[in-house]
DOGU-659541 format. One line per 4 residues: number of its first residue (from 1); their letters; for each residue x, y, z of N, C-alpha, C, O. Coordinates in Angstrom, 1 decimal, padded with zeros to 4 digits. Atoms other than C-alpha are relative to their C-alpha. Last residue first. Layout:
NUM> A> X,Y,Z,X,Y,Z,X,Y,Z,X,Y,Z | ...
This chain:
208> TNLV> -000.9,-001.1,000.3,130.8,150.9,046.6,-001.1,000.9,-000.9,-000.8,001.9,-001.4 | -000.5,-001.1,-001.4,129.0,148.6,048.9,000.4,001.1,-000.9,000.3,002.2,-000.3 | 001.3,-000.7,-000.8,126.6,146.5,046.3,000.8,001.1,001.0,000.2,002.1,001.4 | 000.6,-000.6,000.7,129.8,145.9,044.2,-001.0,000.8,000.5,-001.2,002.0,000.3
204> KKQH> -000.5,-001.3,000.3,131.6,144.8,046.9,-000.4,001.3,-000.8,-000.3,002.4,-000.6 | 000.4,-000.5,-001.0,128.5,142.3,047.9,001.2,001.4,000.0,000.9,002.4,000.6 | 001.3,-001.0,000.1,128.7,141.2,044.4,000.1,000.6,001.4,-000.3,001.7,001.1 | -000.5,-000.9,001.0,132.7,140.3,044.7,-001.3,000.6,-000.3,-001.3,001.8,-000.7
200> EGEY> -001.0,-000.9,-000.7,132.2,138.3,048.0,-000.1,001.0,-001.2,-000.4,002.1,-000.7 | 000.6,-000.6,-000.9,129.1,136.3,046.4,000.7,001.0,000.5,000.0,001.9,000.7 | 000.3,-001.0,000.7,131.5,135.6,043.1,-001.1,000.4,001.1,-001.4,001.5,000.7 | -000.8,-001.6,000.4,133.9,134.6,045.5,-000.9,000.3,-000.7,-000.9,001.5,-000.6
196> EKVF> -000.8,-000.9,-001.0,131.9,132.1,047.4,000.4,001.0,-000.5,-000.1,002.1,000.0 | 000.8,-000.1,-000.4,130.0,130.2,044.2,000.4,001.3,001.4,000.0,002.5,001.3 | 000.5,-001.0,000.2,133.2,130.1,043.3,-001.2,001.1,000.3,-001.2,002.3,000.4 | -000.9,-001.1,000.1,134.6,128.5,045.9,-000.6,001.0,-001.0,-000.8,002.1,-000.5
192> NYFA> -000.2,-000.7,-001.0,131.9,126.2,046.0,000.7,001.2,000.2,000.1,002.2,000.6 | 001.8,-000.8,000.6,132.1,125.3,042.1,-000.6,000.8,001.6,-001.1,001.9,001.6 | -000.1,-001.2,000.7,136.1,124.5,043.2,-001.4,000.6,-000.2,-001.6,001.8,-000.1 | -001.1,-001.1,-000.6,135.4,122.4,046.2,000.0,001.1,-001.0,-000.4,002.3,-000.7
188> NKKI> 000.8,-000.3,-000.9,132.7,120.0,044.6,000.6,001.2,000.6,-000.2,002.2,000.6 | 001.4,-000.4,000.7,135.1,119.6,041.5,-001.1,000.7,000.8,-001.6,001.8,000.4 | 000.7,000.7,001.2,138.1,118.7,043.1,-001.2,000.8,-000.1,-001.6,001.8,000.6 | 001.2,000.0,-000.7,141.1,121.2,044.3,-001.1,-000.9,-000.8,-001.1,-001.0,-002.0
184> NLEK> -000.4,001.4,-000.7,144.8,121.2,043.1,-001.3,-000.3,001.1,-001.1,-000.7,002.2 | 000.3,-000.4,-001.8,144.2,125.0,042.4,000.3,-001.4,000.5,000.8,-001.4,001.6 | -001.0,-000.8,-000.5,145.8,124.4,038.8,-000.2,000.3,001.7,000.7,000.5,002.5 | -001.2,000.8,-000.3,144.0,121.3,038.5,001.2,000.8,000.4,002.1,000.4,001.0
180> MAKT> 000.0,000.5,-001.3,140.7,122.8,039.1,001.4,-000.8,000.3,001.7,-001.3,001.4 | -000.4,-000.8,-001.2,141.6,125.2,036.6,-000.3,-000.6,001.3,-000.1,-000.1,002.4 | -001.3,-000.2,-000.3,142.0,122.6,034.2,000.5,001.2,000.8,001.7,001.5,001.1 | -001.4,000.9,-000.5,139.2,120.9,034.8,001.0,000.4,-000.3,001.9,-000.4,000.1
176> ATIE> 000.0,000.2,-001.7,137.0,124.3,034.8,000.8,-001.4,000.4,001.4,-001.5,001.5 | 001.6,000.8,-000.6,138.3,125.0,031.3,000.1,-000.1,001.4,001.1,000.0,002.1 | -000.3,001.5,-000.1,141.0,127.6,030.3,-001.3,-000.6,000.6,-002.2,000.0,001.2 | -001.4,000.3,000.4,141.0,131.0,028.6,000.4,-001.5,000.4,001.1,-002.2,-000.2
172> GSKW> 000.2,001.1,001.1,137.1,130.9,028.5,001.6,-000.5,-000.3,002.0,-001.4,-001.0 | -000.2,-000.5,001.3,137.2,134.4,030.5,000.0,-001.2,-001.2,-000.2,-000.9,-002.4 | 001.2,-000.8,000.1,135.6,133.0,033.7,000.0,000.5,-001.7,-000.9,000.4,-002.4 | 001.0,000.9,000.1,138.1,130.1,033.8,-001.2,000.9,-000.8,-001.8,000.5,-001.8
168> KGYV> -000.3,000.8,001.5,141.2,132.8,033.3,-001.1,-001.1,-000.5,-001.2,-001.3,-001.7 | -000.1,-001.0,000.9,139.6,135.0,036.0,000.2,-000.7,-001.2,-000.6,-000.5,-002.1 | 001.5,-000.7,000.3,138.8,132.3,038.3,000.0,000.7,-001.3,-000.7,000.2,-002.3 | 000.8,001.4,000.9,142.4,131.2,037.9,-001.4,000.1,-000.5,-001.8,-000.1,-001.7
164> EGFN> -000.8,000.0,001.2,143.7,134.7,039.2,-000.7,-001.1,-001.1,-001.2,-000.9,-002.2 | 000.2,-001.2,001.0,141.0,135.0,041.5,000.7,-000.1,-001.1,000.0,-000.1,-002.2 | 001.2,000.2,000.6,142.1,131.5,043.0,-000.7,001.1,-000.9,-001.1,000.8,-002.1 | -000.1,-000.3,001.2,145.5,132.3,043.6,-001.4,-000.3,-000.8,-001.6,-000.2,-002.0
160> EPMP> -000.2,-001.2,000.4,145.4,132.0,047.3,-000.2,000.8,-001.5,-000.5,002.0,-001.5 | -001.0,-000.2,000.7,143.2,129.0,047.4,000.5,001.5,-000.2,-000.2,002.3,-000.8 | -000.2,000.1,001.1,140.3,129.2,049.7,001.4,000.4,-001.0,001.9,001.6,-000.9 | 000.3,-001.4,000.6,140.3,128.1,052.9,000.5,000.0,-001.1,001.3,-000.9,-001.5
156> NKPR> -001.2,-000.4,000.7,139.3,124.4,053.4,-000.1,001.5,-000.7,-000.9,002.0,-001.5 | -000.1,-000.5,001.2,136.2,124.2,055.8,001.6,000.5,-000.7,002.4,001.3,-000.2 | -000.7,-001.5,000.3,136.6,122.1,058.9,000.1,000.4,-001.5,000.7,-000.3,-002.3 | -001.6,-000.7,000.5,134.9,119.0,058.9,000.3,001.3,-000.4,-000.1,001.8,-001.3
152> GFKV> -000.5,000.9,001.2,131.6,118.7,061.1,001.4,000.1,-000.4,002.3,000.7,000.3 | -000.4,001.4,000.0,130.4,121.2,063.7,000.2,-000.5,-001.3,-000.1,000.1,-002.3 | 000.5,001.0,001.1,130.5,124.7,063.9,000.1,-001.1,000.2,001.0,-001.3,001.0 | -001.1,001.4,000.2,130.5,126.7,067.4,-000.5,-000.7,-001.4,-001.6,-000.9,-001.5
148> GQKF> -000.7,000.2,000.9,128.6,129.8,067.1,001.0,-000.8,-000.2,002.0,-000.6,-001.0 | -001.6,-000.7,000.2,128.0,130.5,070.4,000.6,000.0,-001.0,001.8,000.3,-001.0 | 000.5,-001.6,000.1,124.0,129.6,069.5,001.3,000.8,000.5,001.4,002.1,000.3 | 000.8,-000.9,001.4,124.9,126.6,067.8,000.1,001.2,000.5,000.6,002.1,-000.1
144> AADI> -000.9,-000.2,001.0,127.1,125.4,071.2,-000.2,000.8,-001.5,000.5,001.6,-001.9 | -000.5,-001.4,-000.7,124.1,126.0,073.3,001.1,000.1,-000.6,001.4,001.3,-000.9 | 000.5,-001.6,000.7,122.4,123.7,070.8,000.7,001.0,000.6,000.9,002.0,-000.1 | 000.0,-001.0,001.2,125.1,121.1,071.1,-001.0,001.1,-000.2,-000.7,002.1,-000.9
140> GERQ> -001.6,-000.5,000.2,125.4,121.0,074.8,-000.1,000.4,-001.8,000.0,001.6,-002.3 | 000.1,-001.6,-000.6,121.3,120.7,074.9,001.5,000.8,-000.3,001.6,001.9,-000.8 | 000.8,-001.1,000.8,121.4,117.8,072.8,000.3,001.4,000.4,000.7,002.4,-000.2 | -000.6,-000.2,001.4,124.2,116.0,074.4,-000.7,000.9,-000.7,-000.2,001.8,-001.3
136> RTRI> -001.1,-000.7,-000.3,122.5,116.4,077.8,000.8,000.6,-001.2,001.1,001.8,-001.4 | 000.4,-001.3,-000.1,119.3,115.0,076.3,000.9,000.9,000.3,000.9,002.0,-000.4 | 000.3,-000.3,001.3,121.2,111.7,075.0,-000.6,001.4,000.1,-000.2,002.2,-000.8 | -001.1,-000.4,000.7,122.8,111.6,078.4,-000.3,000.6,-001.4,000.2,001.6,-001.9
132> KERE> -000.7,-001.2,-000.5,119.5,111.8,080.3,001.3,000.6,-000.9,001.5,001.8,-001.2 | 000.5,-000.9,000.5,117.9,109.2,078.0,000.7,001.3,000.5,001.1,002.1,-000.4 | -000.3,-000.1,001.4,120.8,106.7,078.8,-000.8,001.5,-000.6,-000.2,002.4,-001.2 | -001.3,-000.5,000.4,120.3,107.1,082.1,000.7,000.5,-001.2,001.4,001.5,-001.4
128> EEAM> -000.2,-001.5,-000.5,116.9,106.8,082.1,001.3,000.6,-000.1,001.6,001.7,-000.5 | 000.8,-000.8,001.3,117.1,103.9,080.1,000.1,001.3,000.5,000.7,002.2,-000.2 | -000.9,000.1,001.4,119.5,102.4,082.6,-000.6,000.5,-001.2,000.0,000.7,-002.3 | -001.2,-000.7,-000.3,117.0,103.3,085.6,001.4,000.1,-000.8,002.1,001.0,-000.7
124> WSLV> 000.3,-001.0,000.3,114.4,101.3,084.0,000.8,001.0,000.1,001.0,001.7,-000.9 | 000.0,-000.1,001.6,116.4,098.2,083.5,-000.3,001.5,000.0,000.4,002.2,-000.7 | -001.3,000.0,000.2,117.2,098.5,087.4,000.3,000.6,-001.6,001.0,001.5,-002.0 | -000.5,-001.5,000.1,113.8,099.3,088.2,001.2,000.2,-000.8,001.3,001.2,-001.5
120> QLVL> 000.8,-001.0,000.9,112.2,096.1,086.2,000.8,001.3,000.8,001.1,002.1,-000.1 | -000.2,-000.5,001.2,115.3,094.2,087.6,-000.8,000.7,-001.0,-000.4,001.0,-002.1 | -001.3,-000.9,000.4,114.7,094.8,090.9,000.4,000.0,-001.2,000.9,001.1,-001.5 | 000.0,-001.4,-000.3,111.3,093.8,090.6,001.0,000.9,000.1,001.0,002.1,-000.2
116> DAIL> 000.7,-000.7,001.3,111.9,090.7,088.8,-000.2,001.3,000.3,-000.1,002.1,-000.6 | -001.3,-000.1,000.8,114.9,089.5,091.5,-001.3,000.6,-001.5,-000.8,001.1,-002.5 | -000.7,-000.9,-000.4,112.0,090.0,094.2,001.0,000.5,-001.1,001.2,001.7,-001.3 | 000.6,-000.9,000.4,109.4,088.0,092.3,001.2,001.3,000.5,001.3,002.3,-000.2
112> TGLS> 000.2,-000.6,001.5,111.7,085.4,091.7,-000.6,001.1,000.1,-000.2,001.8,-000.8 | -001.3,-000.5,000.5,113.0,085.2,095.4,-000.1,000.5,-001.3,000.5,001.5,-001.7 | 000.0,-000.8,-000.6,109.3,085.0,096.7,001.2,000.5,-000.6,001.2,001.7,-000.9 | 000.7,-000.8,000.7,108.6,082.1,094.2,000.3,001.7,000.5,000.1,002.6,-000.3
108> DKYK> 001.5,000.0,-000.5,111.3,080.1,095.1,-000.7,001.3,-000.3,-000.1,002.4,-000.6 | 000.9,000.6,000.8,114.6,079.9,092.8,-001.6,000.1,000.5,-002.5,000.1,-000.3 | 001.6,-000.1,-000.8,116.4,082.4,094.4,-000.7,-000.5,-001.0,-001.1,000.1,-002.0 | -000.1,-000.3,-001.2,120.3,081.7,094.1,-001.3,-000.1,000.7,-001.6,-000.6,001.8
104> TTDL> -000.2,001.1,-000.4,120.8,080.6,090.5,-000.3,-000.5,001.8,-000.2,-001.7,002.4 | 001.2,000.9,-000.1,118.7,083.4,089.6,000.6,-001.4,000.1,-000.2,-002.3,-000.2 | -000.9,001.6,000.2,121.3,085.8,090.7,-001.1,-000.9,000.0,-001.7,-001.2,001.0 | 000.1,000.4,001.4,120.1,089.7,090.6,000.6,-001.5,-000.6,001.2,-001.6,-001.7
100> LPMD> 001.3,000.5,000.0,119.9,090.1,093.9,-000.3,-000.5,-001.2,-001.1,-001.4,-001.5 | 000.3,001.2,-000.7,123.5,090.3,094.1,-001.5,-000.8,000.0,-001.8,-002.0,000.1 | 001.3,000.2,-000.4,123.8,093.0,091.8,-000.4,-001.1,000.5,-001.1,-001.8,-000.2 | -000.2,-001.0,-001.2,127.7,094.0,090.9,-001.4,000.2,000.7,-001.6,001.1,001.5
96> LVVI> -000.8,000.0,-000.9,127.8,090.4,089.4,-000.1,001.5,000.9,-000.1,001.4,002.1 | -000.9,-001.5,000.0,124.9,090.2,087.6,000.8,000.0,001.2,000.4,-000.1,002.3 | -000.1,-000.3,-001.4,123.9,086.1,087.8,000.9,001.6,-000.9,001.8,001.7,-001.7 | -000.7,-001.1,000.1,121.9,084.7,085.1,000.6,000.6,001.0,-000.2,000.7,001.9
92> DVGM> 000.2,-001.0,-000.8,120.3,081.3,084.7,001.2,001.2,-000.1,002.3,000.9,-000.7 | -001.2,-000.4,-000.3,119.6,079.6,081.4,-000.3,001.2,001.3,-001.2,002.1,001.3 | -000.4,000.8,-001.3,116.2,077.7,081.1,001.6,000.3,000.3,002.3,-000.5,000.9 | -000.9,000.8,000.2,115.6,078.8,077.5,000.9,-000.9,001.1,001.8,-001.8,001.0
88> NKTL> 000.3,000.7,001.4,112.2,080.0,077.7,001.3,-000.8,-000.3,001.1,-001.8,-001.0 | 001.2,000.8,000.5,112.1,081.5,081.1,-000.1,-001.3,-000.8,-000.4,-002.4,-000.5 | 000.0,000.3,-001.4,115.8,082.6,082.1,-001.3,-000.9,-000.2,-001.2,-002.1,000.0 | -001.2,000.8,-000.6,117.1,083.3,078.7,-000.4,-000.7,001.2,000.2,-001.7,001.5
84> EKWE> -000.3,001.2,001.2,113.9,084.4,076.8,001.0,-000.6,000.8,000.8,-001.8,000.9 | 000.9,000.9,000.2,112.7,086.5,080.0,000.4,-001.3,-000.8,000.2,-002.4,-000.4 | -000.3,000.6,-001.1,116.3,088.2,080.1,-001.3,-001.1,000.1,-000.9,-002.3,000.1 | -001.0,000.9,000.5,115.6,089.2,076.6,000.4,-000.8,001.4,000.7,-002.0,001.3
80> NLIE> -000.1,001.3,000.8,112.8,090.6,077.2,000.7,-001.0,-000.3,000.3,-002.1,-000.7 | 001.2,001.0,-000.9,113.2,092.6,080.3,-000.2,-001.3,-001.3,-000.1,-002.5,-001.2 | -000.7,000.8,-001.2,116.4,094.0,078.6,-000.8,-001.1,000.8,-000.5,-002.2,001.2 | -001.0,000.9,000.7,114.5,095.0,075.3,000.5,-001.1,001.2,000.2,-002.3,001.3
76> DKNR> 000.8,001.1,000.3,111.6,096.6,077.2,001.0,-001.0,-000.7,000.8,-002.2,-000.5 | 000.8,000.4,-001.1,114.1,098.9,079.3,-000.9,-001.4,-000.6,-000.8,-002.4,000.0 | 001.3,-000.1,000.3,116.5,099.6,076.5,-000.6,-000.6,000.7,-000.3,-001.8,000.6 | 000.0,-001.2,-000.6,120.3,100.1,077.8,-001.6,000.2,-000.3,-002.1,001.2,000.2
72> GFRD> 001.1,-000.7,000.6,121.5,096.5,077.8,-000.2,001.3,000.4,000.2,001.7,001.5 | 000.8,001.1,000.6,123.7,093.9,079.0,-000.8,000.6,-000.9,-001.2,000.0,-002.0 | -000.7,000.4,000.9,126.7,096.6,080.2,-001.1,-001.3,-001.0,-000.5,-002.0,-001.9 | -000.2,-001.0,001.0,123.9,098.5,081.7,000.9,-000.9,-001.0,000.4,-001.1,-002.1
68> LSHI> 001.4,-000.1,000.8,122.7,095.5,083.9,000.5,000.9,-001.3,000.3,000.4,-002.5 | 001.4,-001.0,-000.4,125.7,095.2,085.4,-000.4,-000.4,-000.9,000.0,-001.0,-001.8 | -000.1,-000.8,-001.5,129.1,092.5,085.3,-000.7,000.9,000.3,-000.5,001.2,001.5 | -000.1,-001.3,000.4,127.3,089.8,083.2,000.5,001.0,001.2,000.1,001.0,002.3
64> YLID> -000.5,-001.1,-001.1,127.5,085.9,084.2,000.4,001.6,-000.9,001.3,001.6,-001.7 | -000.4,-001.3,000.5,125.4,083.6,082.2,000.4,000.9,000.7,-000.5,001.5,001.3 | 000.2,-001.4,-000.7,124.9,080.2,083.7,000.6,001.1,-000.6,001.8,000.9,-000.7 | -001.5,-000.8,000.0,124.2,076.9,081.8,-000.1,001.4,000.9,-001.2,001.9,001.3
60> GERV> -001.0,000.6,-001.1,121.3,074.7,083.1,001.5,000.9,-000.1,002.3,001.0,000.8 | 001.0,-000.1,-000.8,119.4,074.9,079.2,000.9,-000.5,001.6,001.5,-001.6,001.6 | 000.9,001.2,-000.3,122.0,075.4,077.0,-000.6,000.4,001.2,-000.4,001.4,001.9 | 000.6,000.6,-001.3,124.3,078.1,075.9,-001.2,-000.6,-000.3,-002.0,-000.3,-001.2
56> IRKM> -000.8,001.0,-000.7,125.8,078.2,072.3,-000.7,-000.6,001.3,-000.9,-001.8,001.4 | 000.0,001.3,000.7,123.1,080.1,070.1,000.8,-001.3,000.6,000.5,-002.5,000.4 | 001.5,000.5,-000.2,122.7,082.9,072.8,-000.1,-001.4,-000.9,-000.8,-002.4,-000.4 | 000.2,001.0,-001.3,126.7,083.1,072.8,-001.2,-000.4,000.3,-001.3,-001.4,001.0
52> LQYE> -000.4,001.7,000.0,126.6,083.8,069.0,000.2,-000.7,001.4,000.2,-001.9,001.6 | 001.0,001.0,000.6,123.8,086.3,069.2,000.8,-001.6,000.0,000.5,-002.7,000.0 | 001.2,000.2,-000.8,125.9,088.5,072.1,-000.8,-001.2,-000.7,-001.2,-002.1,000.0 | -000.5,000.7,-001.1,129.2,088.2,069.9,-001.2,-000.6,000.9,-001.4,-001.8,001.2
48> TRDF> -000.9,001.2,000.4,127.7,089.8,066.9,000.1,-001.2,001.3,-000.7,-002.1,001.5 | -000.8,000.2,-000.3,125.1,092.1,068.5,000.7,-001.3,-000.6,000.1,-002.4,-000.5 | -000.8,000.4,001.2,121.8,092.8,067.8,000.9,000.3,-000.3,001.0,001.3,-001.0 | -000.7,001.3,-000.4,120.7,093.0,071.3,000.4,-000.4,-001.3,000.9,-001.5,-001.3
44> NKGS> 000.8,000.9,000.3,119.5,096.9,071.2,000.9,-001.3,000.0,002.1,-001.1,000.2 | 001.1,-000.5,000.5,120.7,100.5,072.0,-001.0,-001.4,000.2,-002.0,-001.4,000.9 | 000.8,001.0,-000.1,123.7,098.8,073.5,-001.3,000.4,000.1,-001.9,000.0,001.1 | 001.2,-000.7,-000.6,126.3,100.5,071.6,-001.1,-001.0,000.5,-001.4,-002.0,-000.2
40> QKDI> 000.7,-000.9,001.0,129.5,098.5,070.3,-001.4,000.3,001.1,-001.7,-000.4,002.0 | 000.0,-001.7,-000.2,132.3,097.0,071.5,-000.9,000.6,-000.9,-000.7,001.0,-002.0 | 000.3,-000.9,001.0,131.1,093.0,072.0,000.3,001.8,000.3,-000.3,002.4,001.2 | 000.1,-001.3,000.1,132.8,090.5,074.2,-000.5,000.6,-001.5,-000.2,000.2,-002.6
36> FIDR> 000.1,-000.4,001.3,132.1,086.5,074.6,-000.3,001.7,000.2,-001.4,002.1,000.6 | 000.3,-001.7,000.1,133.8,085.0,077.3,-000.1,000.3,-001.1,000.7,000.0,-002.0 | 001.7,000.1,-000.5,133.6,081.1,077.3,-000.2,001.4,000.2,-001.4,001.7,000.4 | 000.7,000.2,001.3,137.1,081.2,075.8,-001.4,-000.4,000.0,-001.9,-001.1,-000.8
32> EDIG> 000.0,-000.9,001.3,138.4,082.9,078.7,-000.5,-000.2,-001.1,-001.0,000.8,-001.7 | -000.7,000.1,001.0,136.9,080.0,081.2,000.3,001.2,-001.4,-000.5,001.4,-002.3 | 000.5,000.1,000.8,134.7,081.6,084.2,001.3,-000.3,-001.1,002.1,000.6,-001.1 | 000.0,001.6,000.5,135.4,080.3,087.3,-000.2,000.2,-001.2,-000.6,-000.9,-001.7
28> NKLM> 001.1,000.4,-000.5,134.2,083.9,089.2,000.0,-001.4,-001.1,-001.0,-001.8,-001.6 | 000.0,000.3,-001.5,137.7,085.3,089.3,-001.2,-000.8,000.4,-001.3,-001.3,001.5 | -001.0,001.0,-000.6,137.9,085.0,085.7,000.3,-000.4,001.4,000.8,-001.4,001.8 | 000.5,001.1,000.4,134.7,086.9,085.2,000.8,-001.0,000.3,000.3,-002.0,001.0
24> NDIQ> 001.0,000.5,-000.6,135.9,089.6,087.2,-000.8,-001.1,-000.5,-001.6,-001.6,000.3 | -000.5,000.5,-001.1,138.9,090.0,085.4,-000.9,-000.8,001.1,-000.6,-001.8,001.6 | -000.5,001.5,000.3,137.5,090.1,082.1,000.5,-000.7,001.1,000.7,-001.9,001.2 | 001.1,000.8,000.0,135.1,093.3,083.5,000.7,-001.8,-000.4,000.2,-002.9,-000.1
20> RSEN> 000.1,000.2,-001.7,138.4,094.7,084.6,-001.1,-000.8,-000.3,-001.0,-002.0,000.2 | -000.5,000.9,-000.9,139.8,094.3,081.1,-000.1,-000.2,001.6,000.6,-000.9,002.4 | 000.7,001.0,-000.5,137.5,095.9,079.0,000.4,-000.9,000.9,-000.3,-001.7,001.5 | -000.3,001.1,-000.4,138.7,098.9,078.1,-000.8,-001.1,000.6,-001.7,-000.8,001.3
16> QDKS> 000.1,000.5,-001.0,137.0,101.5,075.9,000.7,-001.6,000.5,000.5,-002.6,-000.1 | -000.8,-000.5,-000.8,138.3,102.6,072.8,000.1,-000.4,001.7,001.2,-000.4,002.3 | -001.4,000.5,-000.1,136.9,100.3,070.9,000.6,000.6,000.8,001.4,-000.1,001.4 | -000.7,-000.8,001.2,133.4,101.6,071.7,001.2,-000.6,000.0,001.4,-001.2,001.1
12> SVRI> 000.7,-000.9,001.0,130.5,101.1,074.2,000.6,000.2,-000.9,000.0,000.8,-001.8 | -000.9,-001.3,000.0,132.1,098.1,075.9,-000.8,000.7,-001.0,-001.4,000.2,-002.0 | 000.0,-001.5,000.7,130.1,095.0,076.5,000.5,000.9,000.2,000.4,001.3,001.4 | -001.1,-001.5,-000.2,131.1,091.8,078.2,-000.5,000.7,-000.9,-000.4,000.2,-002.0
8> YGFK> 000.4,-000.9,001.1,129.1,088.1,078.5,000.5,001.6,000.4,000.4,002.1,001.6 | 000.1,-001.5,-000.4,130.2,085.5,080.6,000.0,000.9,-001.3,000.6,000.7,-002.3 | -000.3,-001.2,001.1,129.7,082.1,080.4,000.1,001.4,000.5,-000.2,001.8,001.6 | -000.1,-001.9,-000.3,129.8,079.3,082.9,000.4,000.6,-001.3,001.3,000.2,-002.0
4> KGSM> -001.4,-000.6,000.3,128.8,075.3,082.3,-000.4,001.9,000.1,-001.5,002.6,000.1 | 000.1,-000.6,001.2,125.5,074.1,084.1,001.6,000.5,-000.2,002.4,000.7,000.8 | 000.0,-001.7,000.7,125.7,072.7,087.3,000.2,-000.2,-001.4,000.6,-001.2,-001.9 | -001.2,-000.8,000.8,124.9,068.8,088.0,-000.2,001.2,-000.6,-001.0,001.4,-001.5
């Protein structure tokens, strides 16, 4: 008697659409209630739905995943998790876009060897691709910095009446709290503007 079928889906963010992966699972006879979906990074296996699925599956069950990179991204963790499921827990795994990675078909020693080799290569490729993406991101950020691109939240402009309010605050006519209220800004912004304003003023004095 064959075990129960389960599906596991991972998308990297809440913006990605998992419907294609779900359709593949349904076509393979997996009940929608037995499909577990995580919407987060694949850098490790500390994922809510994955860990829930792992507690539910039993020996003889079959776990379907769309592709190896949907399973995980870190080579060592992929291999360890694969071994944990197939060797220790007795769960079969079917990778839908890679027929050789189907432990329900290749039970003999040669088939297991081939599957292990393919898994090693593909998991390495998945990690390499992840590292390439991170390298490209770093290179892109470095290049943008060199071109003067600023990252982070955009800086708010100094209020037009800052000089007037600053003068009243500096002379003791009003408190800092009162100045912030008149300018409608928070404490950090106020003192940042004070520093900027005094720096600009000092430049003007030095240049005259």
